[in-house]
N, C-alpha and C positions, 0 to 999 in steps of 0.2 A: 307476476305469479300471485301476488298479495290480493289482488283485486280477484283474480280467478278462485282462490281459496275463500275470500268472503262471499263471492256469489255461491259457492257450493255450500258452505255454511247456512247461508240464508233459505235453502231450498231443502234443509233437513228438518225433521219433526222436532229433533231433541235441543237444538242449540238455543233458541229462545227461552223455551221451558226451563232448561237447566240454568241459564242465567237468572231468571226471574226467582228460581227456587233457591238458589244460593244465596241471593240477596235477601230474602224473607228469613231464612234460617239466620244469617247474621244479623237481621234485625230483630229477631226474637231473642238472641243471646244479649244484643245491646239492650233491649228494653228490659230484660231481667237484670241485668246490672245496673240499669237507671233506677229500676224499683228499690234495688238494695241500697244505692248510694245517696239517693235523694230524700229518702224517707217519706215516700208518698204516702204511707199509713197515718203520719201525724196531720195530713191535709183534712180539713174539716169536710170537703164534699164527698171524700171517700166513705163516710158513713152511710151514703145512700145504698151501697152495695151489703146488702144483708145477707151475706154469704161468707163461708169460711173456706179454708184451703181444702177441705174435702169436697165442698160445693163446686169449687171451681174446677177440681180434677173430674168431676162428674160432667159438668157441662162442656170441659175439653174434650174428654172421651167420647161424647155423644157428637159435638159438631166434627170433630177429626174422622170419627167413622163414616159419618154422613158424607162428607166431602170426597173421601177416597172412594165411596160408592159412586158419587156424581162424577169423579174423574174416569172411573170405568165406563160409565154411560157415555161420556163426551168422546172417550177414544174409540167405542165400539161405533158410534154415529159417524166419527171421521172416516173411519175405514170403510164402513157402507157407502158412504157419499163418495170416496175416491173410487170404489171399484164401480159404482154406477156410472160415474162420470168417465171413466176410462173405458168402460164397455160401449157407452153410448156416442162419445164424442172422439175417443181414441188416447192412446196412451200420452201424445205428446202433450196435451192439455195438462196433465199432471203436474209439470213444471210451474204452470200459473197457481194451481192449486196449494203446491207446497210454499210456492214465495208468498203467499197471503200472509202476513203477520198477524192479523187478527185473531184468527183461530188459534193461533200458537200461544198469544198472548193469554188467552183465556185457560188455555191447557197449563200454562205455567204459572198462573194465579190459582188454580184449582190444586196443582201437586204442590206449590208453594205455600198454601195455606194448610194443607196436610201436615207438611213437614214444620211449619211453624207451629202448629198445635203439637205435634210429636214432641218438638224441642220443648215448649213449656212444661209437657208432661214429665219430661225427663228431668227437669231441673227445680220443679216445684217442691218445697219441703214437704217432707210426709209426716212431720211431726204432727201432734193434735193441734187444732184449730188456734191460731194465734193472730192478731191483726198484725204483727211486726213481721209475719211471714206471707201476707197477702200480696202476690204481685198484681196489683190493680192495672198499671199501665199496660202491661203484657196482656193482661186478660181482656181489656179493652181492645187491644189491638187485634186480639184473636177474634173478638165478636165481629168487628168492622170487616176483618177479612172474610169472615163467614157470609156477611152480608154482600161483599162485593162478589163472592165466589158465585152466589145465587144469582146475582144480577148478570155475571157473566154467562152462566149457564143459558138464561133466557136470551142474551143476544147471540149467544152462540147457535142455539136453535133457530133463530130468526135469519141469521147470516148464512149458515148451512143450507136453509130451506131456499133461499133466493140465488145463491152463487151455483147450484146445480142447474139453473134454468138455463136453456140454450142462449137466448137473447143475453143473459146477463153474463155467461162464460164468454160470449163472442165479443161483447163491448170491453169486458175485462182484458182479454187478450189483445184486442185492437187498439185499446189505451196504452198498453204495454209496448206495442209495436211502435206507436206513434212517439212514445218517450225514448225507445233505443233510436228511432231516426233523429231525434232533435239531438241525442247524445253523440251520434255517430257522423252526421253529415253538417255541412256549413253552408254559409250564404254568399261567400266571396267568388267573384269570376277568376278562375286561375287557368284559363284555357292556353293563354300564351305560355304560363309557367310549365303547362304539360309539355307543350311541343318542344321548348327549350330544354326541358329535363330529359326527353327521349333523345334529344341530340346529344346532349352532354353523356348520357349514358353510352351511347353507341360509340362516341369518341373514346371515353376512357375504357372500355373492354376489348375494342377492335385489335389492339395490338397484344392483349394478354392472352394466356392458355386458360382453358378452364378444366374443371373437375368436379364431378358428380358426387354428391352425398346422398347415401341411401338410408331409408329409413331402417332402424333396428327392431322395430314391432309395428304390430298392426294396430289400428284405431282411429278414432276421428280427432281431428285436429281442434283442440280446445281453445289453445291460447299459443300465440307468437310473440316472444318477447322481442320486440323490435328495437328498443332503445339499446339491448344487450347486443344484438346483431351489429347494430351500428358502431358500438364502440370496439368490439372484435374486429370489423372491418377496418375501421379507422387504425387502430394499433397495428395490425398485420399489413395495412396497405392493401386491401383486397376489395372486390366488389362482388356482393351476394344477390343472386337471383332467385328467389322463392319460387318454387313449382307448385305451391299449394297455398290455400287461405283456409281460414277458420270454418270448420262445418265440413271439410272434404275428409273423405275416408281414405286412409292410407294403408296400402298392403306392405307387409314387410319385404325389405330388399328393392322397394320401388324408388325412383329418384325423387328427392324432395328439394335439393339445393342445389344450383349451379355455382361453383366458387370462381370466380376470376383473378387470378394471381400470377405474380412474377416470380415468385419462389414455389418450390414444391411444398405441399401441406402434408403432414402425417396423420397417421389414423387417430391419434390423440386430440389433434385440431378438429378433425371431422366429429368426432365424439363430443366435443365442447360446443359445436353448432347444433347437433341434434338435441343436445339439453335445453336449447333455447326454444323448442316447440314441444309443447305439452300434448301427448295423444292420450284419450280417454276411451271409455265404452259407450258413450251417446253424446250426441250433440248438445250443446247449450246456446242460448241466445247471447253469450258474452262474445262481443265482437263478432257475432254471427247474425247480420241482418236477414239472411235468407231463411234461418231457422225460425226466426219469429214470423216470418210469412208463411212458411210450412204449418206452424200451428192453427192458424184459420184456415189453411188450404185442407188440412186434413179433415176438420169438421165439415167444410163445404164438400169434400169427395165422398165422405160417409153419407152426407145427405142425399146426394145424388146417385148412390147406389142403387140398384134394383131392390135390394133387401128392406131399404128404409123409403126411398123416393120421396123425400122432404124438400120439395124445391123452395118453400119460404126460408127455411134455414138457411140453405145454400145462398139465396139470395141477400139473407142478412150478412152473412160472411163476405159475399162480393162487396157489399156496401163499405164495410168496415176495411176490406182491402182496397177498395178505390180511395177511401180517405187516407190512407196510408201512403199510397201511389202518388196521389194528387199532392201529398205533401212533399214527396220524394222529387216532385216535377218542380218544385221551387227552390230545389237544394242542388249543390254541387257535392259530388263524392269525393273521398280523400283521394289525394295523390298517389300514384302508383311508385314514386320514386321519394326516397328519404335521402336526406344530406347529412353529413357530419358537421361538427362546429365551425370547419373551415369552409363551407360551403361546397364541397366535393360530394358527388352522389355517390353512397356506398349500398345502398339496397333498391332493389327492384322487385315488387311484389305484384301478386295476382290480387287485383282489384275486384269489386262488385260495382257494377255501374247500374244505372237506370234500366236499360235495356235486358240485364241479367234478371232484375226485380220484375220487370213485365213478362218475360219468358216464364219465370217461376210461377207467376200468377195466372196468366192466360192459357198457356199451353194445357196444362191439367185440368183447367174448367172447362176449355173447349172440347177437350178429347172426351170428357166425361158427361157432357152436357149435350152430346149429339142426339137429336131426335126431341129434345126438350125445349120447346119453343119459347117458354116462359123465360128460361135461364139465358138463353142465347140472345133474347131480345134486351134482357136486363144488361148482359155483358156488353152489347153495342152502346146502350144509353150510358154505362159507366164509362167507356172509352170517350164517348163525346164530352162528358163532364169533366173528365181529367185532360183531354185536349184543351179545354178551355182555361185552364190554368198553367199548361205547360210552358216552362220559360227557356227551353232550347230546341234548336232545330231537329237534332238527332232523337231527343225524347218524344216528340210529336211523330216523327217518322216511325219510331218503335211501335208506338201505339196503333198508328194508322195501319201498320203491316199486321197486326193481330185483328183489327177489323175486317180486313181482306180475308184473312183465314177464317174467320168466324162466318162471312157470307159465303165463303166456298164450301164450308162443312154443312151450313144451313142448307144450300141449294142441293146437296147430296141426300141429306136425311129428311128433310121435310117434305111431305107429301101434298099438305093443304096449300092451295094456291093463295089464299088469304094470309097464312102464316108466312109464306114467302114473301108476300107484298109487304108485311109489316117488318120484316127483317130488312127488306131492300129500302124501305123509308128511312128505317134507323141509321142504315149504312150511308145513305145518301147525307143524312146529317152530319155523320162523322166526317163525310169527305168534304162537305162545304165548310165545317169548322178547321179541317186539316188544310184546307187551301188557305183559308183566311189567315191561319197562323204562320204559314209558309211565306205568304205574302208579307207579312209583318216582321218576320225575321229577315227576309230579303232586303226590306228598306231600312232596318237597323243596321245591317250589315254593309249597305250600300257605300262606297268610297265617295267622299265629298272633295271635288277639286275646284281649286280657286279659279274666278272668273278672270 
């Protein structure tokens, strides 16, 4: 739950600017105290500032007013950029925009500089000019913050002008997807563990009665507290089967959990189980690999729509999706079974496998690219590239099934004989690579007998 809360805070506009602004206000008070206690006005180099208290107040008033004007400009530009991006690429990409900390750091620097100057104005002595009342260090800090604020505005203008470009947005989302893959998947071979876990689960739950827990509200599954569910199941000697996974939309009173138990369970226990599942108004990429894929997919589908018809943007999305799918083809997905400390399987969850990822990517693209020979050809080329790096038999089989579906769709939608010929050529290349990979997998899995 803490990770989910942290993820939500990172996608808000106010969180990082609030922290920076608070830190700068505290710094202003600390510098004013240092000016007073250290007797900075006795230092010889302070004579270079031929300015009195009244002059300092004037400078601070001008810079503070200018900074709050810049802050309004930056907020206006941010809103316009977010609106344009949402209209052009879809609302799902706003998550990546809101998670970008660089723009929020600039906003925090501008708001914090304004509050820094305002704090100095509130505490500077208003008596007639006297060198013993000059906050030299605080004044220098305010000038430096003003310089940094102007530099931040220049950087913000450059950053916002580049991030709203299609290729930049696509690459940003693609890199986030690859990072999610690295955090979610792993490299160990666990096939035998999966088989034995399924057998243990069937043996453990077969003699027990089951009861279904229903959802108390509707919404998207944002987070499932698996460690807490394991502890509950271990304490109550139960086995819990999850009927949902992060990203699923849950309707009120629909089944979400099957509890296998020896003793009866009450409504209070059911309510405790539902509290382990966080439901929200929208999907998030937190523990939801499919949502990260859907972000790129939404841009590709909008590009393929008749109103836009931008095949090159769709191809860029396919390239980054192929990069992510190729990375998945070298990984193993998390186990569907979780054990307690005693080695007893307590949780069976709905996993997200490579086949699910391939279906999420290729089905919508094929359905929306019907009649677009450029995209269909690129999809087959993409499948051939992923087949070359696939490390598992069923991964390659899932990919080749999509190649056959694309060939079938092409035969029905394309009229040009030359286009069909190009499609067949790419499909034959996929078929050849698929057969080579299957032969390699067969050799690896072939039993070795002693002579």
